[in-house]
C-alpha beads as a LAMMPS data file, in Angstrom:
LAMMPS data file: protein, C-alpha beads

193 atoms
192 bonds

1 atom types
1 bond types

-500.0 500.0 xlo xhi
-500.0 500.0 ylo yhi
-500.0 500.0 zlo zhi

Masses

1 110.0

Atoms # bond

1 1 1 145.936 440.216 -308.288
2 1 1 148.952 439.830 -310.395
3 1 1 151.659 442.356 -309.513
4 1 1 153.191 443.438 -312.818
5 1 1 155.297 446.296 -314.188
6 1 1 152.388 448.143 -315.761
7 1 1 150.287 447.682 -312.505
8 1 1 152.792 448.825 -309.846
9 1 1 153.724 452.370 -311.094
10 1 1 152.209 455.791 -310.210
11 1 1 151.203 456.892 -313.760
12 1 1 148.264 454.481 -314.126
13 1 1 146.003 457.504 -314.744
14 1 1 147.992 458.276 -317.815
15 1 1 147.430 454.737 -319.252
16 1 1 143.751 454.901 -318.748
17 1 1 143.508 458.530 -319.983
18 1 1 145.062 457.527 -323.281
19 1 1 142.990 454.203 -323.676
20 1 1 139.620 455.975 -322.693
21 1 1 140.498 458.986 -325.019
22 1 1 141.301 456.712 -327.802
23 1 1 138.179 454.628 -327.224
24 1 1 136.136 457.746 -327.344
25 1 1 137.528 458.555 -330.864
26 1 1 136.908 454.849 -331.913
27 1 1 133.399 454.988 -330.777
28 1 1 132.745 458.269 -332.651
29 1 1 134.149 456.789 -335.935
30 1 1 132.419 453.443 -335.366
31 1 1 129.036 455.091 -334.975
32 1 1 129.473 457.410 -337.822
33 1 1 131.216 455.127 -340.382
34 1 1 130.834 451.688 -338.871
35 1 1 134.632 451.099 -338.691
36 1 1 137.459 451.911 -336.356
37 1 1 140.341 453.131 -338.512
38 1 1 143.827 451.973 -338.608
39 1 1 145.198 455.514 -338.340
40 1 1 143.916 455.273 -334.776
41 1 1 144.807 451.671 -333.838
42 1 1 148.357 451.621 -335.331
43 1 1 149.822 454.493 -333.440
44 1 1 147.986 453.440 -330.247
45 1 1 149.584 449.995 -330.560
46 1 1 153.115 451.280 -331.259
47 1 1 152.975 453.880 -328.521
48 1 1 151.522 451.415 -326.011
49 1 1 154.536 449.054 -326.770
50 1 1 156.943 451.967 -326.319
51 1 1 155.058 452.924 -322.930
52 1 1 155.490 449.358 -321.622
53 1 1 159.062 449.363 -322.503
54 1 1 159.560 452.775 -320.851
55 1 1 157.743 451.893 -317.644
56 1 1 159.025 448.360 -317.159
57 1 1 162.026 447.625 -319.549
58 1 1 161.803 444.357 -321.379
59 1 1 159.375 442.930 -318.799
60 1 1 157.028 445.867 -319.443
61 1 1 157.288 445.252 -323.252
62 1 1 156.427 441.686 -322.662
63 1 1 153.541 442.584 -320.442
64 1 1 152.373 445.079 -323.201
65 1 1 152.431 442.199 -325.606
66 1 1 150.380 439.985 -323.347
67 1 1 147.829 442.744 -322.685
68 1 1 147.523 443.070 -326.273
69 1 1 146.657 439.537 -326.772
70 1 1 144.327 439.270 -323.792
71 1 1 142.073 442.180 -324.986
72 1 1 142.303 441.363 -328.689
73 1 1 141.763 437.601 -328.516
74 1 1 137.934 437.544 -327.776
75 1 1 137.157 440.067 -330.583
76 1 1 139.526 438.246 -333.019
77 1 1 137.654 435.057 -332.457
78 1 1 134.283 436.927 -333.025
79 1 1 135.753 438.398 -336.147
80 1 1 136.922 435.013 -337.446
81 1 1 133.930 432.888 -336.353
82 1 1 130.951 435.224 -336.055
83 1 1 131.359 438.216 -338.309
84 1 1 132.565 440.721 -335.809
85 1 1 134.547 443.765 -336.789
86 1 1 138.298 443.563 -337.183
87 1 1 138.677 447.201 -336.108
88 1 1 137.378 446.183 -332.701
89 1 1 140.039 443.523 -332.321
90 1 1 142.721 445.862 -333.426
91 1 1 141.650 448.764 -331.171
92 1 1 141.405 446.351 -328.055
93 1 1 144.780 444.895 -328.886
94 1 1 146.296 448.429 -328.962
95 1 1 144.503 449.258 -325.727
96 1 1 145.928 446.140 -324.070
97 1 1 149.365 447.222 -325.052
98 1 1 148.885 450.348 -322.985
99 1 1 147.260 448.655 -320.070
100 1 1 149.430 445.541 -319.650
101 1 1 148.163 442.229 -318.288
102 1 1 146.453 443.011 -315.060
103 1 1 144.482 446.050 -316.275
104 1 1 143.600 444.324 -319.642
105 1 1 141.881 441.541 -317.556
106 1 1 139.906 444.128 -315.734
107 1 1 139.227 445.874 -319.034
108 1 1 138.104 442.714 -320.646
109 1 1 135.553 442.148 -317.995
110 1 1 134.252 445.860 -318.359
111 1 1 134.026 445.562 -322.143
112 1 1 132.305 442.169 -322.073
113 1 1 129.645 443.236 -319.537
114 1 1 128.943 446.526 -321.308
115 1 1 128.879 444.624 -324.580
116 1 1 126.309 442.166 -323.352
117 1 1 124.119 444.917 -321.845
118 1 1 124.411 447.275 -324.827
119 1 1 124.000 444.467 -327.267
120 1 1 120.635 443.384 -325.623
121 1 1 119.459 446.937 -325.508
122 1 1 120.439 447.433 -329.193
123 1 1 118.483 444.165 -330.047
124 1 1 115.442 445.441 -328.239
125 1 1 115.643 448.838 -329.832
126 1 1 115.934 447.306 -333.289
127 1 1 113.192 444.622 -332.537
128 1 1 115.628 441.740 -332.952
129 1 1 115.723 440.330 -329.392
130 1 1 114.148 437.179 -330.320
131 1 1 116.646 436.527 -333.189
132 1 1 119.568 437.422 -330.792
133 1 1 118.274 435.088 -328.044
134 1 1 117.716 432.260 -330.530
135 1 1 121.228 432.674 -331.869
136 1 1 122.670 432.838 -328.356
137 1 1 120.872 429.665 -327.474
138 1 1 122.145 427.844 -330.634
139 1 1 125.605 428.829 -329.918
140 1 1 125.504 427.786 -326.294
141 1 1 123.956 424.473 -327.355
142 1 1 126.845 423.888 -329.869
143 1 1 129.396 424.776 -327.173
144 1 1 127.920 422.358 -324.722
145 1 1 127.774 419.609 -327.302
146 1 1 131.465 420.205 -328.365
147 1 1 132.465 420.203 -324.631
148 1 1 130.656 416.813 -324.154
149 1 1 132.445 415.325 -327.071
150 1 1 129.515 415.184 -329.523
151 1 1 130.435 413.488 -332.812
152 1 1 128.860 416.300 -335.030
153 1 1 130.536 417.542 -338.151
154 1 1 134.019 418.640 -337.635
155 1 1 135.041 419.725 -341.102
156 1 1 133.847 423.093 -342.569
157 1 1 133.034 423.538 -346.190
158 1 1 135.434 426.365 -347.033
159 1 1 133.232 427.320 -350.074
160 1 1 130.200 427.783 -347.796
161 1 1 132.020 429.501 -345.141
162 1 1 133.535 432.072 -347.482
163 1 1 130.325 432.570 -349.554
164 1 1 128.813 435.984 -349.282
165 1 1 126.336 436.219 -346.458
166 1 1 123.434 438.594 -346.040
167 1 1 124.263 441.753 -344.231
168 1 1 123.511 441.504 -340.461
169 1 1 122.287 444.299 -338.554
170 1 1 125.124 444.860 -336.150
171 1 1 125.774 447.262 -333.182
172 1 1 128.739 449.575 -333.385
173 1 1 130.854 447.698 -330.675
174 1 1 132.817 450.844 -330.231
175 1 1 130.103 452.080 -327.903
176 1 1 130.561 449.099 -325.806
177 1 1 134.356 449.421 -325.818
178 1 1 134.182 453.068 -324.574
179 1 1 131.658 452.324 -321.792
180 1 1 133.500 449.222 -320.668
181 1 1 136.980 450.802 -320.582
182 1 1 135.572 453.964 -318.915
183 1 1 134.013 451.703 -316.187
184 1 1 137.121 449.716 -315.793
185 1 1 139.318 452.847 -315.588
186 1 1 137.162 454.336 -312.867
187 1 1 136.914 451.190 -310.994
188 1 1 140.627 450.574 -311.053
189 1 1 141.694 454.127 -310.283
190 1 1 139.289 454.361 -307.411
191 1 1 140.373 451.017 -306.010
192 1 1 144.009 451.958 -306.130
193 1 1 143.424 455.462 -304.536

Bonds

1 1 1 2
2 1 2 3
3 1 3 4
4 1 4 5
5 1 5 6
6 1 6 7
7 1 7 8
8 1 8 9
9 1 9 10
10 1 10 11
11 1 11 12
12 1 12 13
13 1 13 14
14 1 14 15
15 1 15 16
16 1 16 17
17 1 17 18
18 1 18 19
19 1 19 20
20 1 20 21
21 1 21 22
22 1 22 23
23 1 23 24
24 1 24 25
25 1 25 26
26 1 26 27
27 1 27 28
28 1 28 29
29 1 29 30
30 1 30 31
31 1 31 32
32 1 32 33
33 1 33 34
34 1 34 35
35 1 35 36
36 1 36 37
37 1 37 38
38 1 38 39
39 1 39 40
40 1 40 41
41 1 41 42
42 1 42 43
43 1 43 44
44 1 44 45
45 1 45 46
46 1 46 47
47 1 47 48
48 1 48 49
49 1 49 50
50 1 50 51
51 1 51 52
52 1 52 53
53 1 53 54
54 1 54 55
55 1 55 56
56 1 56 57
57 1 57 58
58 1 58 59
59 1 59 60
60 1 60 61
61 1 61 62
62 1 62 63
63 1 63 64
64 1 64 65
65 1 65 66
66 1 66 67
67 1 67 68
68 1 68 69
69 1 69 70
70 1 70 71
71 1 71 72
72 1 72 73
73 1 73 74
74 1 74 75
75 1 75 76
76 1 76 77
77 1 77 78
78 1 78 79
79 1 79 80
80 1 80 81
81 1 81 82
82 1 82 83
83 1 83 84
84 1 84 85
85 1 85 86
86 1 86 87
87 1 87 88
88 1 88 89
89 1 89 90
90 1 90 91
91 1 91 92
92 1 92 93
93 1 93 94
94 1 94 95
95 1 95 96
96 1 96 97
97 1 97 98
98 1 98 99
99 1 99 100
100 1 100 101
101 1 101 102
102 1 102 103
103 1 103 104
104 1 104 105
105 1 105 106
106 1 106 107
107 1 107 108
108 1 108 109
109 1 109 110
110 1 110 111
111 1 111 112
112 1 112 113
113 1 113 114
114 1 114 115
115 1 115 116
116 1 116 117
117 1 117 118
118 1 118 119
119 1 119 120
120 1 120 121
121 1 121 122
122 1 122 123
123 1 123 124
124 1 124 125
125 1 125 126
126 1 126 127
127 1 127 128
128 1 128 129
129 1 129 130
130 1 130 131
131 1 131 132
132 1 132 133
133 1 133 134
134 1 134 135
135 1 135 136
136 1 136 137
137 1 137 138
138 1 138 139
139 1 139 140
140 1 140 141
141 1 141 142
142 1 142 143
143 1 143 144
144 1 144 145
145 1 145 146
146 1 146 147
147 1 147 148
148 1 148 149
149 1 149 150
150 1 150 151
151 1 151 152
152 1 152 153
153 1 153 154
154 1 154 155
155 1 155 156
156 1 156 157
157 1 157 158
158 1 158 159
159 1 159 160
160 1 160 161
161 1 161 162
162 1 162 163
163 1 163 164
164 1 164 165
165 1 165 166
166 1 166 167
167 1 167 168
168 1 168 169
169 1 169 170
170 1 170 171
171 1 171 172
172 1 172 173
173 1 173 174
174 1 174 175
175 1 175 176
176 1 176 177
177 1 177 178
178 1 178 179
179 1 179 180
180 1 180 181
181 1 181 182
182 1 182 183
183 1 183 184
184 1 184 185
185 1 185 186
186 1 186 187
187 1 187 188
188 1 188 189
189 1 189 190
190 1 190 191
191 1 191 192
192 1 192 193
């Protein structure tokens, strides 16, 4: 396990309390209004960067920035390429600023696993499991072909890509975030105890 400034101190409970508390607010606003607001993510990000600097100086600030990138990157890619929510990416980036690199890697595993499980449950509950499985298989096939160096089309027609698409039925991912962060927090704090 990486030994970093935001991993070695005795106030880890405070980091996780802020992040899990924030994720609970994010989940509630996501379920009610289908968005995670900037009034939550902005202050969480700034206070996380201050926290990192206070705990570890410049190294802690750098680690906060790395944690921000680690947690935000997957949701940012989903936002750019698959129509995911920008609020999810912003919130996870802010949470990563609080958690630092090592805790962000743990949180990423927790959020990913809970996202998969809750996503499949959501698909079953909304009778869209077949569509979700077909889309997953198609995406996996494209990834395998790309990894094997397939000579498929490389260029994207910008007009097609930016054209309005029919509204998809999506799950409020804030639910997966709060569950995944809570599990990561419990696991990390129990392991360190």
